[in-house]
FITOR-27184 format. One line per 3 residues: their letters; for each residue z, y, x of C-alpha. Coordinates in Angstrom, 2 decimals. Layout:
N
A = Z:Y:X; ... .
# end
This chain:
317
XXX = 30.46:116.99:109.78; 29.16:119.10:112.67; 30.73:122.49:113.39 .
XXX = 28.31:125.40:113.91; 29.77:127.86:116.42; 28.14:131.26:116.91 .
XXX = 28.57:133.67:119.81; 31.23:135.79:118.09; 33.20:132.72:117.04 .
XXX = 33.09:131.25:120.55; 34.18:134.45:122.29; 36.94:134.90:119.72 .
XXX = 38.34:131.48:120.57; 38.12:131.81:124.38; 40.64:133.19:126.86 .
XXX = 39.54:133.85:130.48; 42.73:132.49:132.04; 42.53:129.27:130.04 .
XXX = 38.84:128.86:130.86; 39.41:129.35:134.59; 42.25:126.84:134.55 .
XXX = 39.93:124.33:132.87; 37.15:125.03:135.36; 39.50:124.57:138.30 .
XXX = 40.62:121.24:136.85; 36.99:120.22:136.38; 36.04:121.06:139.97 .
XXX = 38.89:118.94:141.32; 38.53:116.03:138.85; 37.07:112.71:140.03 .
XXX = 33.29:112.86:140.22; 31.60:111.12:137.27; 29.61:107.94:137.88 .
XXX = 26.54:109.56:136.33; 24.76:112.17:138.44; 24.26:115.57:136.78 .
XXX = 20.72:116.34:135.67; 19.06:119.75:135.47; 15.56:119.30:134.04 .
XXX = 13.38:122.40:134.14; 9.74:122.93:133.22; 7.36:125.86:132.95 .
XXX = 6.02:126.68:129.51; 2.47:127.86:128.65; 3.56:131.49:128.78 .
XXX = 6.22:133.61:130.51; 9.19:131.31:129.95; 10.77:128.07:131.10 .
XXX = 12.70:125.31:129.38; 15.82:123.77:130.92; 18.09:120.89:129.91 .
XXX = 21.49:120.07:131.44; 23.04:116.66:130.83; 25.35:114.89:130.58 .
XXX = 28.35:117.20:130.69; 31.26:114.83:131.33; 34.81:115.36:132.64 .
XXX = 37.27:112.59:133.35; 39.75:112.38:130.47; 37.68:114.35:127.92 .
XXX = 36.43:112.09:125.07; 33.17:114.00:124.58; 30.01:115.02:126.42 .
XXX = 27.52:117.87:126.22; 23.77:118.28:126.32; 22.45:121.83:126.76 .
XXX = 18.90:122.99:126.07; 17.90:126.52:127.09; 14.84:128.72:126.90 .
XXX = 14.60:131.30:129.70; 12.38:134.35:129.20; 13.20:136.97:131.85 .
XXX = 11.65:139.90:129.95; 13.33:139.09:126.64; 16.71:140.34:125.42 .
XXX = 18.69:138.20:125.74; 16.78:136.41:128.50; 18.52:133.12:127.73 .
XXX = 18.58:131.37:124.36; 19.59:127.86:123.41; 22.15:125.39:122.14 .
XXX = 24.94:123.23:123.49; 25.42:119.97:121.61; 28.90:118.42:121.81 .
XXX = 28.96:114.67:121.15; 31.76:112.14:120.76; 31.80:109.98:123.89 .
XXX = 32.63:106.80:121.94; 29.92:106.77:119.29; 27.69:109.82:119.90 .
XXX = 28.76:111.68:116.76; 27.55:115.28:116.91; 30.83:117.17:116.82 .
XXX = 29.55:120.72:117.25; 26.53:122.86:118.04; 27.34:125.97:120.07 .
XXX = 25.41:129.08:121.10; 24.49:128.51:124.74; 24.26:132.20:125.67 .
XXX = 28.01:132.68:125.38; 28.88:129.26:126.80; 26.62:129.80:129.83 .
XXX = 27.81:133.35:130.51; 31.49:132.41:130.32; 31.34:129.21:132.35 .
XXX = 29.00:130.57:135.02; 30.72:133.92:135.38; 34.28:132.61:135.40 .
XXX = 33.47:129.71:137.74; 31.96:132.32:140.06; 35.08:134.47:139.75 .
XXX = 37.22:131.47:140.68; 35.07:130.70:143.72; 34.82:134.33:144.78 .
XXX = 38.59:134.75:144.75; 39.05:131.49:146.66; 36.55:132.34:149.41 .
XXX = 36.89:136.11:149.81; 39.30:137.59:152.34; 42.82:137.89:150.98 .
XXX = 42.94:141.68:150.84; 39.29:142.34:149.94; 39.35:144.72:146.97 .
XXX = 35.95:146.46:146.98; 33.20:144.82:144.92; 29.46:145.42:144.51 .
XXX = 27.41:143.79:141.78; 23.62:143.57:142.01; 22.26:142.91:138.54 .
XXX = 24.15:144.67:135.74; 23.98:141.89:133.17; 26.14:139.35:131.38 .
XXX = 26.84:137.23:134.46; 28.12:140.14:136.56; 30.22:141.29:133.62 .
XXX = 31.93:137.89:133.31; 32.50:137.58:137.07; 34.32:140.91:137.02 .
XXX = 36.27:139.97:133.92; 37.63:136.91:135.69; 37.98:138.42:139.16 .
XXX = 40.26:141.27:138.06; 42.65:138.66:136.68; 42.85:136.97:140.08 .
XXX = 43.00:139.89:142.53; 43.11:143.68:142.71; 39.72:145.40:142.50 .
XXX = 40.04:149.04:143.53; 36.39:150.06:143.89; 33.16:148.94:142.22 .
XXX = 29.51:149.63:143.04; 26.67:148.76:140.66; 23.00:148.19:141.52 .
XXX = 20.23:147.33:139.08; 16.47:147.77:138.90; 17.06:149.74:135.68 .
XXX = 19.06:152.92:136.50; 19.99:153.43:132.85; 21.48:149.94:132.63 .
XXX = 23.34:150.46:135.90; 24.81:153.74:134.67; 25.91:152.16:131.38 .
XXX = 27.53:149.26:133.23; 29.32:151.70:135.53; 30.62:153.84:132.66 .
XXX = 31.78:150.76:130.77; 33.76:149.44:133.72; 35.29:152.78:134.63 .
XXX = 36.88:152.71:131.19; 37.74:149.01:131.20; 39.15:148.79:134.71 .
XXX = 40.31:152.34:135.33; 38.73:152.41:138.80; 36.07:154.35:140.63 .
XXX = 32.54:153.07:139.94; 29.36:154.32:141.60; 25.72:153.31:141.27 .
XXX = 23.15:152.81:144.03; 19.46:151.98:143.97; 19.14:149.28:146.63 .
XXX = 20.90:145.92:147.13; 21.45:146.69:150.82; 23.23:149.92:149.93 .
XXX = 25.42:148.00:147.48; 26.26:145.39:150.12; 27.18:148.09:152.66 .
XXX = 29.80:149.51:150.28; 31.86:146.39:149.52; 33.66:143.40:150.98 .
XXX = 32.73:141.25:147.97; 29.12:141.19:146.73; 27.96:139.46:143.54 .
XXX = 24.21:138.89:143.19; 23.14:138.07:139.63; 19.41:138.75:139.33 .
XXX = 16.04:137.10:138.58; 14.70:137.18:142.13; 11.61:135.72:143.81 .
XXX = 12.44:137.02:147.28; 15.59:137.69:149.29; 17.65:140.76:148.45 .
XXX = 19.85:140.48:151.55; 19.37:139.05:155.03; 21.78:138.15:157.82 .
XXX = 21.55:141.73:159.10; 23.13:142.94:155.84; 26.23:140.76:156.25 .
XXX = 29.36:142.06:157.99; 32.34:140.15:159.37; 34.83:139.48:156.59 .
XXX = 32.29:139.82:153.77; 31.93:137.38:150.89; 28.73:137.01:148.83 .
XXX = 28.37:135.08:145.57; 24.72:134.43:144.69; 24.09:133.34:141.09 .
XXX = 20.37:133.95:140.70; 19.03:131.02:142.75; 19.51:128.46:140.00 .
XXX = 16.02:127.00:139.70; 13.04:126.40:142.00; 11.47:129.51:143.49 .
XXX = 14.44:131.86:142.98; 15.96:133.40:146.12; 18.60:136.11:146.54 .
XXX = 19.81:135.45:150.11; 17.49:134.85:153.05; 17.79:131.63:155.02 .
XXX = 19.30:133.42:158.02; 22.05:134.84:155.81; 22.94:131.42:154.45 .
XXX = 22.93:130.03:157.97; 25.11:132.82:159.36; 27.73:132.41:156.63 .
XXX = 30.02:129.54:155.75; 28.12:128.50:152.64; 29.84:126.66:149.79 .
XXX = 27.85:125.17:146.88; 28.76:123.45:143.62; 26.52:120.40:144.25 .
XXX = 24.73:119.74:147.54; 21.81:117.75:146.11; 21.05:120.35:143.45 .
XXX = 21.45:123.20:145.95; 18.70:121.56:148.00; 16.40:120.48:145.17 .
XXX = 16.45:123.70:143.12; 19.12:126.07:144.44; 19.80:128.57:147.20 .
XXX = 19.41:126.11:150.07; 16.14:124.39:149.23; 14.58:127.56:147.83 .
XXX = 15.14:129.18:151.23; 13.78:126.20:153.14; 17.17:124.85:154.20 .
XXX = 18.52:121.30:154.03; 21.89:119.85:153.10; 23.38:120.51:156.53 .
XXX = 23.43:124.24:155.71; 26.22:123.60:153.19; 29.74:123.67:154.61 .
XXX = 31.32:122.11:151.50; 31.32:122.00:147.73; 33.70:124.18:145.75 .
XXX = 35.40:121.04:144.45; 36.14:119.96:148.02; 37.58:123.38:148.84 .
XXX = 39.72:123.64:145.70; 40.88:120.04:146.14; 41.89:120.60:149.77 .
XXX = 39.35:118.17:151.26; 37.56:120.95:153.17; 38.67:124.39:154.23 .
XXX = 37.14:127.49:152.73; 37.69:130.75:154.58; 39.73:130.26:157.76 .
XXX = 39.82:133.80:159.19; 39.59:137.33:157.83; 36.47:137.93:159.96 .
XXX = 34.50:134.95:158.66; 31.50:135.50:156.38; 31.47:133.29:153.29 .
XXX = 28.89:132.60:150.59; 29.17:130.81:147.25; 25.78:129.57:146.05 .
XXX = 26.04:127.54:142.81; 23.28:126.10:140.65; 25.49:125.31:137.63 .
XXX = 26.68:121.87:136.57; 26.57:120.20:133.15; 30.30:119.46:133.06 .
XXX = 31.01:123.20:133.09; 29.53:123.41:129.59; 32.00:120.75:128.44 .
XXX = 34.88:122.64:130.04; 34.24:125.38:127.47; 32.78:123.45:124.55 .
XXX = 35.65:120.98:124.20; 38.54:123.49:123.93; 36.45:125.74:121.70 .
XXX = 35.65:122.83:119.40; 39.30:121.79:119.17; 40.42:125.35:118.45 .
XXX = 37.72:125.76:115.80; 38.57:122.42:114.19; 42.24:123.39:114.03 .
XXX = 41.42:126.80:112.54; 39.24:125.22:109.86; 37.35:128.48:109.29 .
XXX = 33.97:127.73:110.91; 30.87:126.57:109.10; 29.87:122.94:109.25 .
XXX = 26.87:120.87:108.26; 26.15:117.21:107.66; 22.89:116.55:109.52 .
XX = 22.80:113.03:108.08; 22.86:114.21:104.46 .
# end
């Protein structure tokens, strides 16, 4: 039998601290023998289709395959499924809503990286793009460090105001809104970019000593949030060098692999240093890796199986 796990069921079974611990373990685990694949294609219309496979982590007896549809003007903009298979015989253990899986794993991995790379006492944050990814980054980041001030920027002023009001209540801190990414960057030591961009939002001139920037929007060909000179000026950390060049922040800005200082796994595992001084500028520029889906899908599946309250179906019936 295959468990069917909806968004509300997944979020009800997840805990941010547990997820971040699992993501940290995944980043520092031995690299799998199989290279991660992100397959993306344009559709005859406004959307794209993307598949991520295989999601494997050393010691986990399962793997994931994720299939997403991306339609920037839709709500939600991302729709799809994560299939969890038994690693021994391919049995389909569960089918999960990919919107929640993607938001949690991307946002909390970004929170983990942001905390690791930002200056120790940095406590002012700006988010550009008031959507699900920024919301999850903040949800994780406030569990890792003090956030005393928040600035929100979005192309939709109504959405920005709603995000600001929501987080004033949730976090009990001052939240302001601004209309331009550069204004947001000028107000914070930590900047999170989570947009659907086709041109740079910030350049090297917008970066100050001691600043950290996490850029989440450059996750497929053609998408750029940071200009090449900004990535060059900063100590740039990626999740996978090859993918960062082929479809991520580096290649999309015309840069090669030598622009990457390290991967996050190397930094978390102690193989490479992250930030070395309080004046250094750091950037985290992930694309998103298939194993991150497994880091959420496996514990959710086990919790759901133990609870015995989720729907299931026999696809072979």
